N, C-alpha and C positions, 0 to 999 in steps of 0.2 A: 393424103392421109386423113382419115375420118376424125371427127371431133372426139369420139370415144378413145381412139388410139392416141391422139394428142394429149388428152387428159391423163392417160396412163403414163406416157413418156414424161410429162410434167411431174406427176407424182413420183416417178422413179428418180428423177433428178433431184427433187426436194429431199427425198429419203437419203440420197447419196450425200448431199451437202450436210444434212443433219448428222449423218454418221461421221463425216469428216470433222465436224465441230466437236462432237463427243470424243472422238479419238484424240484430237489435239488437246482438249480439256483434260483428258485422262493422262496424257503424257506430261502436260504442264499444269497439273491440278493445283488448285489453291488450297494450301494447308489451312490457312486462317480463313474461316468462313463465318464466324460470329462477329457482331459489332464489338469493337474494343472499347475500353473505358474512354469517356469523353474528357480527356485531360491532355495537357501538353506532353510532348515527348514521344507519343505513339505515332509512328510513320503513317501517313495517309495511304490508302489502298491505291496501288498502281498495277500496271501490267508487267512491270519488270520481273524477271524470273526470281530475283532474290528478295522481293518485297516481303514474302512470307517470313523469311529468315530475319529480315530487319525487324519485323514485328515481334518475332519470337525472342530476339535479343532484347528489345525494348520491354517486353512483358516480363522477362526474367528480372530485369532491374526494377520493374514495378513491384514484383513479388518481394524483393528485398526491402523495398520501401514500406511494404505492408507489415514487415516484421520489426519495424523500428519501435524502440522503447524510449521513454523519457519525454522531454519537451520537444515537440516536433518543430521543424522549420516552417517558415511562412509559406513555403512552396509545397507543402505536403499535398500529395495527389490522392491520398486514400481517404475518402469521405467517412468511412467507418472506423478509422484509426484515430485515436485521440491522444492528448498528452496523458501519459500513464506512468505508474510506478515512480512517482516523484521523490520518494524517500529511500530509494535503494542505497544501502550502505550507511544510512544514518545511525542505525543501531550499533554499527562498528566504528562510527566516527569518521567515515570516509564517504566521498561522493562516488557512487557507482550508478548514477542515473545515466540513461542513454543506452547505447549499444543495440543489440538485436535479440529479440526473443528467438530461442533456438528452433522451435518446431511448432506444434499445434497448440501449445499451452503458453505459459508466461515465465518460464524459467530461462535463465541466461547462463551459458557455459563458455568458459575461455578456451577449452581444448578444441572442440569442433569449430568454433569461430575462427581460431588461428589458422587452422587448415583451410577453411573456406576463403579467408582473405589472401592467403598465400596462393591458392589455386586461381582465384580471380585475378590477382595481380600478375601472375605468370601468363595467364591467357591474354590479359591486357597488353603485356609487353610483346607477346608473340603476334597477336592479331589485332593490334590497335586500329589498323586500317578499317576493320569491320565496324568498330564503334564510330569512326569518322564518317564512313559511308552511310551509317544509319542515324547520324545525328545524336549519338548517345554518349559522347565523350564526357559531357558535364555530369550526366547521371552516373557514369562509371566513377568519376572523381568523387562525387558525393557518397556513393555507395561504399567505397573503400574507406574514405575518411570517416564516415560515421562509425565504422567498426574500429579503426585504429585510434580514433579519439577516445573510445571507451577503453581500449587496451592501455592507453596512456594513463587513464584514471585507475585502472586495475593494478598497475605496477608502480611501486614506489622506489625511486632511485635511492632514496635515503635509507630505507630499511630493508630493501629487497623483498618486501612482502608482495605477493602476487595473488590477487583474488581470482578464484577459478570457478565459483558457482554462486549464483544469486537465486534464492528461492529454495523451498523444501519440497521434496517429492511427495510426502504424505499430505501436504497442504495443497500444493498447486495441482496435483493430479486428482483432487477431489473438488476442484472448482471448474465449472464449464459455463463461462459467461463472457461478457464484454470486458474491455480493458479498463473500464472505469471503476470496477468493483473487485479488483485483484485483492485477495486476502492479505492483510497486513498484521504484524510487521513481517518483513522478508529478511530471512537470515542470509548471511554471506559467509563463504568459507575461503580460506587462503592457505597457501604454502609460504614458507619463508626460511630463515636461517635455522630455526629449530625443527621444522617439519618440511623437509626438502621435497622437491618435485622436479626432478631432472627432465622428465618427459614433457610436461606441460610448459615449463620454462623455455626449453629449446624450441618448442612449437611456436611460442610467442616471438622468439628471436627471429625465426624464419618469416613470420608475418610482418614484423617491423622492417626487416631488411628488404624483403621483396617489394613491400609498399614504398619504401624509400626510393627504390630504383624507379618505380612507376611515376612517383610524383616529381622526381628530378628530370627524367628523360621525356616523359609525355606531357607533363603539366607545368614544367619549368618552375616548380616551387621548391627551390633549393633550401629555403628556411625550414619548411615543414619536413623535407627529406632529411635534413641534418638532424633535426630533433628525433626523428624515428631511428636514425642510425645510431645516435648517441645512446638511446635506450637499448637498442639491440646489442650493442657491444657490452654495455654494463650487465645486462641480463644474461649474456652468454658466459660471462665470468662466474656469475652465480650458478648457472646451469652446470658448468664444469666442476664446480666445487664438490669434492667428495665428502661424505659417502654418497654416491649416486643412488637415486631412489625413485621408484614409481610414485606418482602423486597419490595414487589410491592407497598406498601403504601408510601415508601420512594422514589421509582423509578418507576413512572407510565410507563416508557418506556418498562419495562420487561413484563408487563401484557398482551400484545398482543401475546406473544410467550410462555413464561413460567410463567404463574401466579401461585402463591402458594395458597394453601387452608388453611393451619394451621401451627403453629409453635410448638404446644404442643407435638406432637409425636416426633418432631426432638430433643427437649430437652431431652426426655427419651432415644431416639435412640443414641444420642451422648454420654450421660452419661454411658450407658451400654457398648459402645465400649471402652470408657476410662477405665472403670473398667476391662474389659477383657484384655486391654493392660497393665494396671498397677497393678491390683490386689488390689488397694486401696479402702477400704470399703466406703470411703466418696462418691465415684462416684456411687456405687451401691445404697447407701441410697438415694442419690439425685434422681436417676432413679425411685426407688420405690415410693418415695414421690410424684414426678410428675405423675407417673403412676396412683396413687390413686387420686390425686388432679384433674386431667383432665378427670377422668372417662374413661380411655382408655380401661379397661377390657370390654369385650362384644361387642366391635365395630366389624362390619363386613364390610370390604371395600377392594377393589382391592389394591394390592401392586404395586407401581410404583415410579418413580422419585419424585412425588409430595407428596406421602403419605406412610409412613412406619409404620403406626399405627399397622397393623396386623403382620408386620415382627417382631415387638417387641416380640410377643408371642414366636416365634421360637428362637429368640436370647436368651430369658430368659431360655428356655428349655436347650439350649446348654450350657449356662453359669452355670446353676445349675446341669448339667450333668443328667438331667432327674429325679433328686431326689425330686423335688418339684411337687407334684401331681397337684396342682391348675394350674400351668403354662401348664402342659401337657393337662389337660382337656380344658383349654382355646384354646390351639392350635388345639386340635381335634374338638372342637366346630366350630372353623373357617373353618377348612377343610371340615367337614361334611356338613356345610351349603353351602360352595362354590361349592363343588363337587356334591351336590344333590339339586340344586336350585328348582326343581319341588316340593320339600317337604316344601319349605319356602313360606308362603303366600305373594303374591305380590313381589316376588323376582325380582330385576332388571336383574338378570342373568339367562341364559338358555344355551342350547347347540344348535349349528347350526345343520341342517340336517346331515351334514357330521361328527359331533362329536366334533367340536371346542367349548370350553367354551367361552361364550360371555356375556359381561356385558354392558347393555345400558348406553350411556353417556360417556363411557370410551373406549369401543372397536370399536366405529365407525370409528376412524382413527388410526390405529395401532392395529389391532385385535389380533395379535399374542402375544403381550407383556403381556396382562393380564394372559392368560393361562400358558405362559412360566414362569412367576414369581411365579405363584402358583405351577407349577410343580417343580420348584426349591426348595421351602420350603417343598413341600410334600416329596421329597427325603431326605432333611435334617432331617425331623422329623420321617420318617418311622421307623428307628431303635428303637425309643422310644415309639411307639404306644402301647396302653394298651391291645390290643388284636391282635391276628394273622389276624383276618378278616380285621380290620382297616389298619393294616400294608399292607396287600395285596391290599386293595382298593386304598390307597394313591399311591402305586407304580404303580399300573395298570393305574391310572389316568395319572401320569407323562409320562409313556410310550405311552399312547394313544395320548397325545398332541405332543410328539416328533415324533411319526409316522405320525401324521397329517401333520406336517411341512415338513416331508421328503417324502410325496407323497401319503399317505393313506387318500385321500380326494377326493371329487367328481370331482375336476378339474384335479386330478392326477398331480398337480403341486408340485414341490419341492421349497419351499419358501426361499431358500438360493441361492444366486447368484453364478454361475459358477460351480455348482455341476454336473448337467446332462442336457440333452436336454430340460427337462421340467422346468428348473430353469428360473426365470425372466431374460430377456435379456436387459431390458431397465429401470433400477431403476432410480428414481428421484435423480440424482447425477451429478452435473455439471462436475466434474473432470473426472468421468468415461465416461460420454457422449462424451466429446471431441469436443464440438462445437467451431468453430473459428469465428463465425459470430454473437455471442450473441443470438442465435436462439435455443430454446428448441426443435424445430422440425427437425433441420438439424444438423448432418446427421440423417437419419431415425433410423439406428441401432447404439447403443453405440460403440465407437471405442476401449474402454478399458473394461476389465472384472473386476468387483469389487468382486473378489473371497471372499466368506465367509460372505457377508453381508446379514443379515436377513431383508427382506422388511416388510412394515407395515402389509400386509396380506389381506385376502379375505373379502368379505362382509358377512353380516349376513346370506345370502343365499349361502355361499360358493363360490361366484363368484369372479374371479380375472381377471382384464384386464391389460395386460402388456404394459402400456402407461405411460411414464414418466411424462406427464402433470398431471396425477391423483396422486398427491403427498400423498393424504390420505392413499393410499394403496401401492404405489411403493417407497415412500421415505425410506431411511435408516437412522439410528441414533445410537449414541453411546449406549444409554440405551436399544435399541432393542436387541443388541447382548449380553448384560451383562448376563442375565439369561441363554441364549443359550450356552454361553461358559462354564459356570459351569456344565450344563447338559451334554455337550459333554465330559467333563473330567470324569464325573460320568460314562458315557457309556463306555468309554475306560476301566475303572477299571472293570466294570461289565462283559465285554466280555473277559477279560484277566485273572481275578483272579480265583483261584481254589475255589471250593465250600466246605466250612467247614461243620462240623456237626451242626445240629440245636441246638438252646438253647431255654430257656424259653421265650415266647413272653412277651413283656412289661418290659424286664429287663433293658431297657434304655441303651443299648449298646452305648458306647461313641466313636464317630468318630471325636472327637473334635481336636485331635492332639495338645492338650495343653502341656505345659512344664511338667505337672504332669505325662504324659504318659510315661510308663517305656520303656526301650530299648527292653525288651522282647516283649511288645505289638507292638512296631513299627516293629520289625522283623517278628512278626506274620502277620502283615498286608502285609509286603513285600512278604511273602510266599503265599499270596493269601487268607489268612484267615481273610479278612477284614469284617467289619460290613456290607458293601455294598453287598458283596456276600451272607452273612448270610441273609440279608433282602430279597434278590432276591430268595433264596431258599424258604423262608417262604411265598413269594408271589405266589408260585405255580410252580416254577421251569420252567422258560422259555425254558431253554435248553432241559429239559426232554420233554416238550410238543412239541418242534420243532422236536425232534427225533421221538416221537410218531406220529406226523403228517406226517412225511416223510414215516414212515413204513406203516401207514394206506393208504396214497395215493398210495404208491408203490404197495400194494396188490390190491387195486382197479384198478390201471392201468394195472397190470398183467392180471386180469380177463378180462378187456376190450380188451387187445391185443389178448388174447386167443379167445374171442368171435369174434373179427375182423378177426382173421385168419380163423376161421371156416366159417365165412361168405364169405371170399374170395374163399375158397375151394369149397363151395356150390353155388358160385355166379350164375352159369348158371341156376340151378334149381330155385333159388329165383327170378331171372329176369323173367323167363318164367311164374312162378306163378303170379308175380306182374302184368305182362302184361295181362294175362287172367283175373285176378280179376279186374283190372282197366277197361278193355273193358266191362266187365259185369256190373260194377257200372255205367259207362257212359250211357249204354243202358237203365238201370233202371231209371236213373235221367232224361233222355230225354223223356221217355214215361210218367213219372209222371208229368213233368212240361211242356210238349208239346214244347220242345225246338228243333228246326230244324237246327239251325246254331249257331256258336259261337258269342257272343256279340262283338260289335265293340270296338276298342281300346279306352282306356281312357287316352291315353298319353297326350292329351291336358291339362288334369287336373293336371298332375303330373310333367309337364316339368318345368325346372328351370326358374325362372323369369328373366327378363332382369336385367343386372347388374346395380346397382345404387351406386356402391362404388366410392367414390371420392378419388383419389390418394392424399396421404398426401402432396405431393409436390405442389399440386394445392391450398392448403389452408395455405401456410406458412405465418405466421405473425411475423415479427421480434419483439423481445422483446424490448420495449422502455426503455431507461435508465432513462427517466424523470418521467414517471407516469405509475404505474402498472395498473391503471384503463383501459387503452387503450389496454392492453395486456391480452386477455382471457386465454392464456396458462401459464401465470406467476402466482406465488402464490400471491393472493390478499393481499393488506394491510388490517390490522385489521379494519381500518375505513370503508372499503368497505364491508368486510365480516367477520363475527365473526368466521368463520370456519378456519381462518388462524392460530390461536393459537394451539400449541401442546396440545393435550388432557391431562387432569389430573383429579385427583379425585375431585378437586374443582368444576368441572362442574356438578358433580352428587353426591357430598358428602351429600347434604341434603336428597336426595332420599334414599341413602344407609342407612344413620343413622336412618331415619324415619322408614325404613322397618326392620332394624335389631337390633337397639340398645336395644329394650325392650325384646329381647329373653333371 
């Protein structure tokens, strides 16, 4: 073999191995490619397949830490977050410091916070192993407690007053700066004996009760758990007191941002969580009575901070451990309708061209929240599915929505801040932006990275513009991250647990982590034989399919490399043949078309047009403190635009019920 041939063989082999490396990297691609914050609690980079999900889980908890208000702990990890809003509640004679800023500004709301804490606690109870494997248990503890500590301040056992909002829309939405200069004083609004709020009170009950289970079962803190449960019971008595009333009817101020659509679902939701926390039958009976009285069965509506109607189906399945068929069938009916909207006449839901589940009227401003909440309950329910086919379908849906968020979408965007170069760089968040001039446009790029924040999301056509002034798609919020955090805990377990033997589908495998679970069962889960891994095996075996895919692509690549090598060795013959054949074809074409010369260039038709881009700096408009009407880049007051309020099921509840209730 000549030296020339040897070099070509060597080159071919090098190309082959490079191709294989790229193939493997593509199959096991690293989601997290940017350096993380240099703080404690963020897992170090490793080659384990679940390391990306460990980081994503840690980043989500980091995001919640960035939303903290009040006097921060000594372990604060956010360098640009300071002690802030130290006088909240002082005007009303109460201490309302602490808690979480709701979204991209500095207002605090009890309603969405309660749903967030309930969702996080639920995910923690179901997939606590994911937090353990990631070293995030203490951060989960602190995250939930920071919220429940504030709810304890917001609710008075003596007077039944419940504060539901801190800050004023017309003031806070005209301030765009750091947390050290938040406009003062800050007003606070409450419901109570004279101005009822059945919905928000019930939502807080669920938050107290779910967190009490988490602290008792996972953190062995019975003292704090008992305190939360005491308040949950007392507040539920207040919530049940008639006349039942939406909190927005008592406080019109809340309707421009967090309007409520109903209280019926909340009464059931709260009672079920109280039953789960106490085991007292009185609460289960109350829940079922309200469940029947309010015709909650057969409702099909998106799950979010405003409406937990359909989340009730899945909580009932968990509480009954899958032994009540009617609840399982109701849960499956919901999932089957939501996951297959094309089969439902006049369904308000559909899939975007890129595969994101979309529901008109709700997805328009925070499009990722609807599919992520449904993915959350899909994975909760999958072990109880009545058939293997359904189980696989529910899990495949959840994975498809997770993958969409992480880059498998037409924009190739990763809709979590700080993950990789395709993550949003300019979320609608005053603290992360870092403006010192009360100007949303300057600086052009955010000065701080809001690691782990899930943004609102793309449009119905899968389009996303990384522009912080477009708050409908770029704003972040407490409830946006709630289902995502649970999903990431699930993913950590899925990628790290061993795969057990298959069992009979529909056996209602319990991953509830209740007190009744034996030590043997818990040890079995720790050994990797969890129901999550079992469900993943039944969904088709992603690991097996990945290995099969690698092998298939490797064989194909090897054939291509061999073909390429042969082409290289015969290159001179092929080039000579191609030149002769091309000359022959050109002569034949010219004779047939009477062409004597090459056509003139069409460059003038394809040249780039003159630039008409206007630099952002040339259109800077300072945000007025006095009137948001004059500020096109600020979030408009609700009096000017109805689009300012955070979307909820109330905006589209009639259409949902009319389309689905009779099925």
